C-alpha positions as CSV (number, residue, x, y, z in Angstrom):
1,M,0.0,0.0,0.0
2,S,1.2,3.5,-0.8
3,V,1.2,6.5,1.4
4,K,-1.6,7.9,-0.7
5,E,-3.8,4.9,0.2
6,Y,-3.0,5.1,3.9
7,L,-3.6,8.9,3.9
8,G,-6.9,8.5,2.0
9,G,-8.1,5.7,4.2
10,G,-7.3,7.7,7.3
11,I,-9.1,10.7,6.1
12,M,-12.1,8.7,5.0
13,G,-12.2,6.8,8.3
14,L,-11.9,9.8,10.5
15,A,-14.5,11.7,8.4
16,W,-17.0,8.8,8.6
17,I,-16.5,8.5,12.4
18,A,-17.0,12.2,12.9
19,A,-20.0,12.3,10.6
20,S,-21.6,9.4,12.5
21,I,-21.2,11.1,15.8
22,L,-22.3,14.5,14.5
23,G,-25.2,13.0,12.7
24,L,-26.5,11.5,16.0
25,V,-26.1,14.8,17.8
26,I,-27.8,16.7,15.0
27,H,-30.7,14.3,14.9
28,V,-31.3,14.6,18.7
29,W,-30.9,18.4,18.4
30,T,-33.4,18.5,15.6
31,I,-36.0,16.5,17.6
32,V,-35.5,19.0,20.5
33,I,-36.0,22.0,18.3
34,A,-39.1,20.5,16.7
35,F,-40.6,19.8,20.1
36,L,-39.8,23.2,21.5
37,V,-41.1,25.1,18.4
38,S,-44.0,22.9,17.2
39,G,-44.8,20.4,19.9
40,L,-44.9,16.6,20.3
41,F,-46.4,15.8,16.9
42,A,-43.5,17.6,15.1
43,A,-41.0,15.9,17.3
44,V,-42.4,12.5,16.5
45,L,-42.4,13.3,12.7
46,T,-38.8,14.5,13.1
47,L,-37.9,11.2,14.8
48,I,-39.5,9.2,12.0
49,F,-38.2,11.2,9.0
50,P,-34.8,12.5,10.0
51,F,-33.3,13.5,6.6
52,L,-36.4,15.4,5.5
53,S,-36.9,17.0,8.9
54,E,-33.3,18.2,9.1
55,I,-33.6,19.8,5.7
56,Y,-36.9,21.5,6.8
57,W,-35.5,22.8,10.1
58,F,-32.3,23.9,8.5
59,F,-34.2,26.2,6.2
60,K,-36.8,27.2,8.8
61,I,-34.1,28.2,11.3
62,G,-31.9,29.7,8.6
63,N,-34.6,31.9,7.3
64,N,-35.8,33.0,10.7
65,V,-32.5,33.4,12.7
66,G,-29.9,33.3,9.9
67,F,-27.8,30.7,8.4
68,G,-25.0,31.6,10.8
69,A,-26.9,30.0,13.6
70,T,-25.1,27.2,15.3
71,Y,-27.6,24.6,14.1
72,C,-27.2,25.6,10.5
73,V,-23.4,25.7,10.8
74,S,-23.4,22.2,12.2
75,I,-25.5,20.9,9.3
76,M,-23.1,22.5,6.9
77,A,-20.2,20.9,8.7
78,Y,-22.0,17.6,8.5
79,V,-22.3,17.9,4.7
80,G,-18.7,18.9,4.6
81,L,-17.6,15.8,6.5
82,F,-19.3,13.7,3.8
83,A,-17.4,15.6,1.1
84,I,-14.1,15.0,3.0
85,G,-15.0,11.3,3.3
86,F,-15.6,11.0,-0.4
87,L,-12.3,12.9,-1.1
88,G,-10.5,10.2,1.0
89,G,-12.3,7.5,-1.0
90,A,-11.2,9.2,-4.2
91,M,-7.6,9.2,-3.0
92,I,-7.8,5.5,-2.4
93,A,-9.4,4.8,-5.7
94,S,-7.0,6.9,-7.7
95,S,-3.9,5.2,-6.2
96,A,-5.3,1.7,-7.1
97,D,-4.5,2.3,-10.7
């Protein structure tokens, strides 16, 4: 294995671990926001439909408070972690040639 494969694997592995942890935190945070803003029914819907709910609350909070809100920044960081993970995967794939 080359250094590029080790580096790409490390980047990809760390990004996926961080994305998993941040994803869990964001999901719980989204449920709490839904409950505080819209009540129990919204919290249950958020629990059942996490991806759609996080997109909805991202734009709702971003439009009301601003996209610089901590919640919105954490969602953007979450998306960025996936991009970094795919970059690490691309490093592995390109060195396999």
